[in-house]
RODO-2510 file (C-alpha; in nm, 4 decimals, decimal comma):
residues 274
     n   res          X          Y          Z
     1     m    23,3090     9,7874    -8,8019
     2     n    23,1837     9,9943    -8,5214
     3     a    23,4470    10,1559    -8,3149
     4     d    23,4316    10,1141    -7,9380
     5     r    23,2937    10,4134    -7,7603
     6     v    23,5248    10,5868    -7,5168
     7     y    23,3573    10,7822    -7,2390
     8     p    23,5212    11,1098    -7,1562
     9     n    23,5240    11,0470    -6,7756
    10     s    23,6763    10,7048    -6,7876
    11     k    24,0493    10,6845    -6,7603
    12     p    24,2582    10,3853    -6,8386
    13     t    24,4475    10,2123    -6,5691
    14     t    24,8087    10,3156    -6,5673
    15     m    25,1061    10,1194    -6,4681
    16     n    25,3408    10,2642    -6,2128
    17     p    25,7030    10,2289    -6,2665
    18     t    25,8448     9,9031    -6,1633
    19     v    25,9760     9,8687    -5,8159
    20     n    26,2417     9,6056    -5,7867
    21     g    26,1368     9,4754    -6,1219
    22     n    25,7684     9,4399    -6,0348
    23     a    25,4999     9,6643    -6,1714
    24     t    25,2244     9,7846    -5,9380
    25     n    24,8723     9,8558    -6,0472
    26     t    24,7214    10,1797    -5,9184
    27     t    24,3877    10,3374    -5,9810
    28     t    24,3412    10,7055    -6,0155
    29     p    24,1178    10,8390    -5,7303
    30     l    23,7759    10,9570    -5,8270
    31     f    23,6626    11,3138    -5,7889
    32     p    23,4597    11,3954    -5,5909
    33     a    23,5713    11,1256    -5,3458
    34     p    23,2991    10,8947    -5,2119
    35     k    23,2013    10,8994    -4,8446
    36     s    23,3928    10,5840    -4,7767
    37     q    23,7138    10,7621    -4,8826
    38     q    23,6230    11,0926    -4,7124
    39     y    23,5676    10,9521    -4,3608
    40     g    23,7373    10,6184    -4,3665
    41     a    24,0942    10,7432    -4,3746
    42     s    24,0629    10,9991    -4,0907
    43     r    23,8361    10,7890    -3,8613
    44     p    24,0291    10,6544    -3,5590
    45     a    24,0180    10,2896    -3,4782
    46     y    23,7577    10,1918    -3,2133
    47     r    23,9041    10,1028    -2,8799
    48     p    23,6649     9,9671    -2,6125
    49     q    23,6815    10,1623    -2,2837
    50     p    23,7543     9,9654    -1,9675
    51     k    23,4524     9,9249    -1,7391
    52     r    23,4514    10,1213    -1,4139
    53     r    23,4576     9,9203    -1,0945
    54     h    23,2960    10,1871    -0,8725
    55     r    22,9468    10,0428    -0,9045
    56     s    23,0598     9,6889    -0,8337
    57     w    23,2485     9,8122    -0,5246
    58     c    22,9358     9,9838    -0,3895
    59     c    22,7292     9,6715    -0,4454
    60     c    22,9893     9,4656    -0,2622
    61     c    22,9878     9,7052     0,0374
    62     f    22,6071     9,7058     0,0503
    63     l    22,5999     9,3251     0,0432
    64     w    22,8515     9,2940     0,3251
    65     s    22,6710     9,5559     0,5366
    66     t    22,3401     9,3742     0,4920
    67     m    22,4978     9,0422     0,5920
    68     i    22,6538     9,1980     0,9038
    69     i    22,3213     9,3540     1,0123
    70     i    22,1400     9,0238     0,9599
    71     a    22,4065     8,8417     1,1622
    72     i    22,3736     9,0912     1,4497
    73     l    21,9939     9,0573     1,4500
    74     l    22,0216     8,6780     1,4520
    75     l    22,2655     8,6855     1,7442
    76     a    22,0370     8,9245     1,9357
    77     a    21,7364     8,6997     1,8693
    78     i    21,9289     8,3934     1,9867
    79     a    22,0457     8,5733     2,3024
    80     g    21,6915     8,6939     2,3728
    81     g    21,5560     8,3428     2,3278
    82     i    21,8119     8,2012     2,5697
    83     m    21,7323     8,4721     2,8272
    84     y    21,3593     8,4043     2,7958
    85     v    21,4036     8,0286     2,8410
    86     l    21,6307     8,0726     3,1441
    87     y    21,4507     8,3530     3,3300
    88     r    21,0919     8,3591     3,1953
    89     p    21,0536     8,7408     3,2393
    90     h    20,7127     8,8908     3,3218
    91     r    20,6039     9,2525     3,3612
    92     p    20,5183     9,3762     3,7113
    93     t    20,1497     9,4173     3,7904
    94     f    19,9711     9,7094     3,9590
    95     t    19,6276     9,7071     4,1228
    96     l    19,4332     9,9934     4,2812
    97     t    19,3482     9,8785     4,6351
    98     t    19,1854    10,1823     4,7982
    99     l    19,0858    10,5328     4,6963
   100     r    18,9715    10,8000     4,9383
   101     i    18,8752    11,1565     4,8434
   102     s    18,8979    11,3803     5,1476
   103     q    18,8395    11,7073     4,9581
   104     f    18,6683    11,7899     4,6291
   105     n    18,5441    12,1465     4,5937
   106     v    18,4760    12,3340     4,2695
   107     p    18,3897    12,6980     4,3557
   108     t    18,3057    12,9254     4,0636
   109     n    18,5005    13,2425     3,9931
   110     s    18,2423    13,5121     3,9164
   111     k    18,4925    13,7450     3,7477
   112     d    18,5615    13,5216     3,4481
   113     s    18,4540    13,1952     3,2914
   114     t    18,6968    12,9811     3,4922
   115     s    18,6775    12,7996     3,8241
   116     h    18,9235    12,6758     4,0833
   117     l    18,9417    12,3114     4,1847
   118     a    19,0572    12,2128     4,5325
   119     s    19,0966    11,8398     4,5813
   120     k    19,2828    11,5839     4,7876
   121     l    19,2947    11,2098     4,7204
   122     d    19,4682    10,9252     4,9075
   123     l    19,5657    10,6228     4,6985
   124     a    19,6903    10,2748     4,7840
   125     i    19,8241    10,0711     4,4913
   126     t    19,9500     9,7143     4,5243
   127     s    20,2456     9,6250     4,3018
   128     r    20,3589     9,2675     4,2520
   129     n    20,6781     9,1275     4,0962
   130     p    20,5988     8,7762     3,9656
   131     n    20,9566     8,6949     3,8571
   132     k    21,1836     8,4525     4,0415
   133     r    21,5191     8,5873     3,9188
   134     i    21,4452     8,9460     3,8130
   135     t    21,4564     9,2548     4,0369
   136     f    21,3152     9,6000     3,9551
   137     a    21,4633     9,9248     4,0901
   138     y    21,2217    10,2181     4,0419
   139     d    21,2969    10,5893     4,0320
   140     p    21,0475    10,8286     4,1996
   141     v    20,7028    10,7779     4,0445
   142     s    20,4875    11,0704     3,9290
   143     v    20,1131    11,0174     3,9841
   144     t    19,8375    11,2054     3,7994
   145     v    19,4630    11,1635     3,8494
   146     k    19,2224    11,2827     3,5786
   147     s    18,8500    11,2927     3,5254
   148     n    18,7360    11,3332     3,1640
   149     d    19,0742    11,4859     3,0741
   150     v    19,0490    11,7342     3,3654
   151     n    19,3511    11,7284     3,5948
   152     v    19,2103    11,6427     3,9381
   153     g    19,5436    11,6192     4,1223
   154     v    19,9124    11,5306     4,1065
   155     g    20,1462    11,3586     4,3505
   156     s    20,4476    11,1279     4,3718
   157     i    20,5708    10,7990     4,5163
   158     p    20,9283    10,7655     4,6469
   159     s    21,1757    10,5390     4,4716
   160     f    21,1793    10,1743     4,5775
   161     v    21,3285     9,8351     4,4933
   162     h    21,0996     9,5517     4,3938
   163     g    21,2534     9,2171     4,4904
   164     t    21,1782     8,8791     4,3393
   165     k    20,8354     8,7334     4,4156
   166     n    20,7607     9,0459     4,6192
   167     t    20,4381     9,2375     4,6781
   168     t    20,4634     9,6062     4,7739
   169     v    20,1841     9,8489     4,8685
   170     l    20,2462    10,1983     4,7273
   171     r    20,0764    10,4940     4,8952
   172     a    20,0418    10,8444     4,7537
   173     t    19,8545    11,1652     4,8304
   174     v    19,7334    11,3469     4,5196
   175     a    19,6152    11,7085     4,5457
   176     n    19,5093    12,0055     4,3363
   177     n    19,5414    12,3430     4,5078
   178     g    19,3231    12,5861     4,3171
   179     d    19,4168    12,5283     3,9521
   180     n    19,1986    12,7064     3,6980
   181     i    18,9631    12,4940     3,4908
   182     e    18,7108    12,5904     3,2265
   183     e    18,3451    12,6413     3,3105
   184     s    18,2378    12,3602     3,0754
   185     s    18,4625    12,1180     3,2626
   186     v    18,3228    12,2393     3,5955
   187     a    17,9683    12,1634     3,4811
   188     k    18,0771    11,8176     3,3705
   189     l    18,2466    11,7448     3,7038
   190     k    17,9416    11,8576     3,9041
   191     a    17,7123    11,6442     3,6890
   192     d    17,9345    11,3357     3,7315
   193     v    17,9518    11,3796     4,1092
   194     k    17,5707    11,3625     4,1296
   195     k    17,5516    11,0381     3,9279
   196     k    17,4848    10,7108     4,1033
   197     t    17,7794    10,5489     3,9281
   198     g    18,0095    10,8137     4,0720
   199     l    18,2890    11,0338     3,9395
   200     p    18,4941    10,8603     3,6656
   201     l    18,8670    10,8721     3,7344
   202     e    19,1845    10,7662     3,5574
   203     i    19,5233    10,7217     3,7241
   204     e    19,8511    10,7584     3,5356
   205     m    20,1924    10,6737     3,6808
   206     e    20,5225    10,7336     3,5029
   207     t    20,8779    10,6513     3,6064
   208     k    21,1991    10,4802     3,4979
   209     v    21,3163    10,1420     3,6160
   210     k    21,6394     9,9437     3,6160
   211     v    21,6089     9,5706     3,5607
   212     k    21,8546     9,3335     3,7286
   213     v    21,8775     8,9862     3,5750
   214     g    22,1274     8,7775     3,7648
   215     g    22,4496     8,9785     3,7575
   216     l    22,3361     9,1920     3,4617
   217     k    22,1854     9,5394     3,5075
   218     t    22,0117     9,7238     3,2280
   219     s    21,9970    10,0990     3,1766
   220     r    21,6877    10,2919     3,2877
   221     i    21,3756    10,1961     3,0922
   222     g    21,0661    10,4185     3,0844
   223     i    20,7480    10,2637     3,2230
   224     k    20,3917    10,3967     3,2243
   225     v    20,1004    10,2529     3,4228
   226     s    19,7433    10,3488     3,3301
   227     c    19,4503    10,2543     3,5552
   228     i    19,0999    10,2981     3,4122
   229     g    18,7477    10,1880     3,5037
   230     i    18,7524    10,3750     3,8376
   231     h    18,4373    10,5404     3,9773
   232     a    18,4201    10,7143     4,3145
   233     v    18,0964    10,8047     4,4952
   234     i    18,1439    11,1412     4,6709
   235     t    17,9313    11,2473     4,9649
   236     t    17,9552    11,5943     5,1202
   237     t    17,8143    11,6826     5,4611
   238     k    17,8047    12,0309     5,6136
   239     d    17,8325    12,1102     5,9794
   240     k    17,7020    12,4539     6,0752
   241     g    17,8453    12,6154     6,3822
   242     k    17,7865    12,9472     6,5471
   243     n    18,0405    13,1420     6,3462
   244     s    18,1486    12,9109     6,0615
   245     t    18,0423    12,6289     5,8372
   246     t    18,2675    12,3294     5,7693
   247     s    18,2179    12,0637     5,5075
   248     t    18,3450    11,7053     5,5042
   249     t    18,3840    11,5009     5,1887
   250     t    18,3981    11,1224     5,1932
   251     s    18,4152    10,8798     4,9045
   252     t    18,4042    10,5093     4,8336
   253     l    18,4613    10,3054     4,5220
   254     s    18,1400    10,2562     4,3290
   255     p    18,0085     9,8986     4,2861
   256     s    18,0334     9,9580     3,9112
   257     s    18,4028    10,0398     3,9500
   258     k    18,6308     9,7788     3,7938
   259     p    18,9858     9,9141     3,8065
   260     q    19,2198     9,7784     3,5437
   261     c    19,5878     9,8783     3,5318
   262     k    19,7944     9,8330     3,2186
   263     v    20,1760     9,8459     3,2146
   264     n    20,3551     9,9821     2,9067
   265     l    20,7313     9,9928     2,8614
   266     r    20,8566    10,3094     2,6913
   267     i    21,1742    10,2025     2,5117
   268     k    21,3556    10,4856     2,3352
   269     i    21,5557    10,4016     2,0220
   270     w    21,7443    10,7046     1,8912
   271     k    21,4670    10,9676     1,8520
   272     w    21,1647    10,7426     1,8689
   273     t    20,9862    10,6161     2,1773
   274     f    20,7877    10,2924     2,1700
***
């Protein structure tokens, strides 16, 4: 008979002494110990970490803020719609009625490449308030007249109140007392004066206005009026006396002149102006 082979590394299972009359089977640990025995015993049990609620709180705050802003915008839109239906607001209108240039001289300064402009203009502008229940209260109005971006003269109009369904004629004297202008601009002005269509002009008016709607008064709102399409025909006559020579300048609006005035509200929100 062949005897059973016994491998040197194999060890028989031993019986531990009985404990309370019962024998316990134990197995001798292997050497070297497998990875399951090396890391399994010392590895701590996995415990899931509780989720942080910071992100959910931020999302909740953002949602509530968005809903509040939307609600405010809706209320403002509803209030604006009600005001529009009740009062039917319209912007005031401005129209250039007359323009007279009593002085327009551009003498050349021989010492440098600049010239001095001496001018005087009389303006009459008709302003109309078409609203039935809205009143405008204007601050002093600054008036500037330009020709091809050259400052021809500046002036002002006193403050006034524009009642409902009211038409007011605004008068201003605009002058330029010897400001320096470039020689290229002088040549352009002289060429435009000689044209049949006349000297092209642009009028700009800026001020602030309070609006009264019923018993409600708003804060001051910026307003800018731009009048374009203006051409003035200038005629100069010289009277020679014994010891002096005087010149008289007269002007009329050219037949090609079609003044158009546009009103823009300049509403300032924080740092931006619209």
